[in-house]
C-alpha positions in Angstrom: 7.8 11.8 -3.0 11.2 11.2 -4.6 11.3 13.6 -7.5 9.9 17.0 -8.3 11.1 19.4 -11.0 10.1 22.1 -13.4 7.6 19.7 -15.2 5.5 19.6 -12.0 5.5 23.4 -11.8 4.8 23.8 -15.5 1.8 21.5 -15.7 0.2 23.1 -12.6 0.9 26.6 -13.9 -0.9 25.9 -17.1 -3.8 24.2 -15.2 -4.2 27.1 -12.8 -4.2 29.6 -15.6 -6.9 27.6 -17.4 -9.2 27.7 -14.3 -10.4 24.2 -15.3 -9.9 22.4 -12.0 -13.1 20.2 -12.0 -12.5 16.7 -13.3 -16.1 16.1 -14.6 -16.3 18.4 -17.6 -18.2 16.3 -20.1 -18.3 12.9 -21.8 -15.8 13.7 -24.6 -13.4 15.9 -22.6 -10.3 14.1 -21.5 -8.8 15.8 -18.5 -5.7 15.1 -16.5 -7.5 12.7 -14.1 -8.8 10.6 -17.1 -5.3 10.6 -18.6 -3.7 9.4 -15.4 -6.3 6.7 -14.8 -5.8 5.4 -18.3 -2.0 5.4 -18.1 -2.1 4.0 -14.6 -4.4 1.1 -15.6 -2.0 0.3 -18.4 1.0 0.5 -16.1 -0.5 -1.8 -13.5 -1.9 -4.2 -16.1 -5.6 -3.9 -15.4 -8.7 -2.7 -17.3 -10.0 0.0 -14.9 -8.5 2.6 -12.6 -10.2 5.3 -10.6 -8.6 8.2 -8.7 -9.8 9.0 -5.2 -8.8 11.4 -2.4 -6.6 8.9 -0.4 -5.4 5.4 -0.1 -7.9 4.9 2.8 -10.7 5.9 0.5 -9.4 3.6 -2.2 -9.8 0.8 0.4 -13.2 2.0 1.4 -14.3 2.0 -2.3 -13.0 -1.5 -2.8 -14.6 -3.0 0.4 -17.9 -1.1 -0.1 -18.2 -2.4 -3.6 -18.4 -5.9 -2.1 -21.7 -5.0 -0.4 -20.5 -6.2 3.0 -23.0 -6.4 5.9 -22.7 -6.3 9.7 -21.2 -9.6 10.8 -19.1 -10.2 7.7 -15.4 -10.6 8.3 -12.3 -9.4 6.5 -8.9 -10.8 7.3 -6.1 -8.3 7.7 -2.5 -8.6 8.9 -1.2 -7.5 12.4 1.4 -5.3 10.7 -0.3 -2.7 8.6 -1.2 1.0 8.9 -4.5 1.6 10.7 -6.2 2.7 7.5 -6.6 -0.9 6.5 -8.6 -1.7 9.6 -10.5 1.6 9.5 -11.7 0.9 5.9 -13.1 -2.5 7.0 -15.0 -0.8 9.8 -16.4 1.8 7.4 -17.6 -1.0 5.1 -19.7 -2.3 8.0 -17.6 -5.5 8.3 -15.4 -6.8 11.2 -11.6 -6.8 10.8 -10.1 -10.2 11.7 -6.4 -9.7 12.5 -3.9 -12.5 11.9 -0.2 -12.8 12.6 2.6 -12.1 10.1 5.4 -14.6 9.2 9.1 -14.4 8.9 8.8 -12.0 5.9 6.8 -9.5 8.1 3.9 -9.9 5.6 0.6 -11.6 6.3 1.0 -15.3 7.1 -1.0 -17.5 4.7 -1.1 -20.3 7.3 -2.7 -17.9 9.8 -5.1 -16.7 7.1 -6.3 -20.2 6.4 -6.9 -20.8 10.1 -8.9 -17.6 10.4 -11.4 -18.3 7.6 -15.0 -18.9 8.8 -18.4 -18.9 7.2 -18.5 -15.2 7.8 -15.3 -14.4 6.0 -15.8 -12.4 2.8 -12.4 -11.0 1.9 -8.6 -11.0 2.6 -6.5 -7.9 2.4 -2.9 -8.5 1.4 -0.8 -5.5 2.6 2.5 -5.0 0.8 4.2 -3.2 3.6 7.2 -0.9 3.0 7.4 -2.0 -0.6 7.7 -5.8 0.1 5.3 -8.1 -1.8 3.2 -10.7 0.1 3.1 -14.4 -0.8 0.4 -13.8 -3.4 0.4 -17.4 -4.7 -0.5 -18.8 -1.3 -3.1 -16.1 -0.7 -4.7 -16.5 -4.1 -5.0 -20.3 -3.5 -6.8 -19.7 -0.1 -9.1 -17.1 -1.7 -10.0 -19.5 -4.5 -10.7 -22.5 -2.3 -13.0 -20.5 0.1 -14.5 -18.2 -2.6 -13.1 -15.0 -1.0 -12.3 -11.7 -2.6 -8.5 -10.9 -2.5 -7.8 -7.2 -2.1 -4.3 -5.8 -2.3 -3.3 -2.8 -0.2 -0.5 -1.4 -2.3 -0.3 1.9 -0.5 3.4 1.5 0.2 4.4 -0.5 -2.8 3.3 1.4 -6.0 5.0 -0.1 -9.0 6.2 -3.2 -7.3 5.6 -6.7 -8.7 5.3 -10.4 -7.8 6.5 -13.0 -10.2 6.2 -10.5 -13.1 2.8 -9.2 -12.3 2.4 -5.6 -10.9 1.1 -5.5 -7.4 -2.5 -4.4 -7.4 -3.3 -6.5 -10.5 -3.1 -9.9 -8.8 -6.1 -9.7 -6.5 -9.5 -8.7 -7.6 -9.0 -5.1 -6.4 -5.9 -3.0 -5.8 -5.7 0.1 -3.6 -2.9 2.7 -3.9 -1.9 5.8 -1.9 -0.3 8.9 -3.4 0.4 10.5 0.0 3.4 12.7 0.3 5.5 9.9 1.8 4.9 7.6 -1.2 7.1 6.8 -4.3 5.0 9.0 -6.5 2.7 11.6 -5.0 0.4 14.5 -5.3 0.5 15.3 -1.6 -2.6 13.4 -0.8 -4.5 11.0 -3.0 -5.1 7.4 -4.0 -6.4 5.1 -6.7 -8.4 1.9 -7.0 -7.7 -0.6 -9.8 -9.6 -3.7 -11.0 -10.4 -5.9 -13.9 -14.0 -6.3 -12.7 -16.4 -3.9 -14.4 -19.0 -4.3 -11.7 -16.6 -3.3 -8.9 -15.4 -0.4 -11.0 -19.0 0.9 -11.6 -19.8 0.6 -7.9 -16.6 2.5 -7.0 -17.7 5.3 -9.4 -20.8 5.7 -7.4 -19.1 5.4 -4.0 -16.4 8.1 -4.8 -19.0 10.6 -6.1 -22.7 10.5 -5.0 -23.7 12.6 -8.0 -21.5 11.1 -10.8 -24.5 9.3 -12.5 -26.3 12.6 -13.1 -23.6 14.5 -15.1 -22.6 13.8 -18.7 -19.1 12.6 -17.8 -20.1 9.3 -16.3 -23.9 9.1 -16.9 -23.5 6.4 -19.6 -20.8 4.4 -17.7 -23.2 2.2 -15.8 -23.7 -1.0 -17.7 -23.8 -3.7 -15.0 -25.3 -1.9 -12.0 -28.0 0.6 -11.2 -26.5 3.8 -9.7 -26.9 4.3 -6.0 -26.1 6.8 -3.3 -22.4 7.1 -2.8 -20.0 9.4 -0.9 -17.6 12.2 -1.7 -14.1 11.1 -2.6 -13.7 12.9 -5.9 -10.4 14.4 -6.8 -9.6 17.6 -8.7 -7.6 18.1 -11.9 -4.8 19.4 -9.8 -4.2 15.9 -8.4 -4.6 14.4 -11.8 -2.1 16.8 -13.4 0.5 16.1 -10.7 0.0 12.4 -10.9 0.3 12.4 -14.7 3.8 13.8 -14.4 4.7 11.7 -11.4 3.7 8.5 -13.1 6.2 9.0 -15.9 9.0 8.7 -13.3 7.8 5.6 -11.5 10.0 3.0 -13.2 13.0 5.3 -13.2 12.6 5.8 -9.4 12.2 2.1 -8.8 15.2 1.2 -10.8 17.3 3.7 -8.8 16.0 2.3 -5.5 16.6 -1.3 -6.5 20.1 -0.5 -7.7 20.9 1.0 -4.3 19.3 -1.8 -2.3 21.2 -4.4 -4.3 24.4 -2.7 -3.2 23.2 -2.5 0.4 22.2 -6.2 0.5 25.6 -7.2 -1.0 27.6 -5.3 1.6 25.5 -6.5 4.5 25.7 -10.2 3.3 29.5 -9.9 3.0 29.5 -8.7 6.6 27.2 -11.5 7.8 24.3 -9.2 8.7 20.9 -10.7 8.3 18.1 -9.1 6.5 14.4 -10.1 6.2 13.9 -11.8 2.8 11.4 -10.7 0.3 8.9 -12.9 -1.5 10.2 -11.4 -4.7 13.5 -9.6 -4.5 13.3 -8.3 -8.1 9.8 -7.1 -7.7 10.4 -5.5 -4.3 10.1 -1.7 -4.4 13.4 -1.4 -2.5 12.2 1.7 -0.5 13.5 0.1 2.6 15.5 -2.8 4.1 14.7 -4.8 7.2 17.7 -5.7 9.5 16.9 -8.9 11.3 18.3 -9.7 14.7 18.2 -12.9 16.8 16.3 -11.2 19.7 14.6 -8.1 20.8 17.6 -7.3 23.0 20.0 -7.6 20.1 17.9 -5.2 18.0 17.8 -2.7 20.9 21.6 -2.9 21.4 22.3 -2.4 17.8 19.8 0.4 17.5 21.7 2.3 20.2 25.0 1.8 18.4 23.5 3.0 15.1 21.9 6.1 16.7 25.1 7.0 18.4 26.8 7.1 15.0 23.8 9.3 13.7 22.6 6.5 11.4 18.8 6.6 11.1 17.4 3.1 11.9 13.8 2.8 12.8 12.4 0.3 15.2 9.2 -0.8 13.3 7.1 -0.6 16.5 8.0 3.0 17.1 5.8 4.0 14.2 2.6 5.2 15.9 -0.1 3.4 13.9 1.5 0.4 12.0 1.1 -2.5 14.4 -2.3 -3.8 15.5 -1.7 -3.4 19.3 -1.3 0.3 18.7 -4.9 0.7 17.4 -6.9 -2.4 18.5 -8.5 -0.3 21.3 -10.4 1.6 18.6 -11.7 -1.6 17.1 -12.9 -2.8 20.5 -15.2 0.1 20.6 -16.5 -0.5 17.1 -16.6 -4.3 17.2 -16.6 -5.4 20.9 -16.9 -9.1 19.9 -13.9 -8.9 17.6 -11.6 -10.7 20.2 -8.8 -8.3 20.0 -6.2 -9.4 22.5 -2.5 -8.4 22.5 -1.6 -11.9 23.6 -2.8 -13.3 20.3 0.0 -11.5 18.5 3.0 -12.3 20.6 4.8 -13.9 17.5 4.2 -10.7 15.5 5.4 -8.5 18.4 8.6 -10.6 18.7 9.3 -10.4 14.9 8.7 -6.7 14.7 10.7 -5.8 17.8 13.6 -7.9 16.6 13.7 -5.9 13.3 15.1 -2.5 12.4 14.1 -0.6 9.3 16.5 1.5 7.2 15.2 3.6 4.3 17.2 3.2 1.1 18.9 6.6 0.6 17.8 7.4 -3.0 19.5 10.8 -2.9 22.9 9.2 -2.4 25.2 8.2 -5.3 26.0 4.6 -5.7 29.5 4.9 -4.2 28.0 6.8 -1.3 25.4 4.1 -0.8 28.2 1.4 -0.6 30.2 3.5 2.0 27.0 4.0 4.0 26.3 0.3 4.0 29.9 -0.4 5.0 29.6 2.1 7.9 26.4 0.4 9.1 28.1 -3.0 8.9 31.1 -1.8 10.9 28.9 -0.3 13.6 26.8 -3.5 14.0 29.8 -5.8 14.0 31.7 -3.7 16.5 
């Protein structure tokens, strides 16, 4: 969460005093959740948006709306938070993990190789605010009649060739966890242009939503069915309504700072991992790329000695497949999860250091910070 101020406090104060926390209060009553969903759908450029309790549950909603069965396969990248794989398991399907490419995003060539008769969907994960190669993935999905889902948990507001991330695939899944660009502490949203998927997600997120007056008449293309419990309160809706108004302002600030960072690093001949869309990149982080794992390790030690926070990507506890494959082996023992299958991913990730863009710094401070990093690395 990048910005909080008196507006967050004021909207929550008024809501608490009203005692109207429940989002489903009638057909013609527009609450904070409804307001946010409408504004968010417009911001992303889609017809439908639905708030849920987490980014994980947004993925579960999306995958469950596909009516997957045991034996169906969903292709996911080797570099992603475990929630991506967990959501596939919860939807009854089998996660098929493929390697990443030079961009550290899912490799379309590997995706193409992994498609079988059992494949039903591809999940493109826009890690750390970096867009995937969506043109290549859309082409693969179209050729093989697969559903393309975007995991936008770490890239809210980002874009690819002018289209907001989440609007390019058939379903987009967002997280509003405390670590994200805009946040209500914990929450998420699903977006889609497909009315059928939206109606199914309504049922999935609230087992009883078809009985109350708020959504009773919302089911046009499907018959309501037994869902789960992922419904959010008006507290989440209120916070997100305020947070959303800041999204583009925050992204502009991050991009301005990252541009300075990149310029300084380039002038000092320090390599960074390229983005599939530099202008659409959320600019929350920058990947420093080194020729080898040993080079990355040596430079990490130099940076740490100067109290510069650089993160080896593989130190994050649940963001690389070899950190969580053992759980999949228990759930899907025939999934063929072997660490040796991901040596190229391991090499790429271990040769990379992640630095968060310091949003709280002024532009001059950012330039000096980037210069300091350059000097340490080139020492």
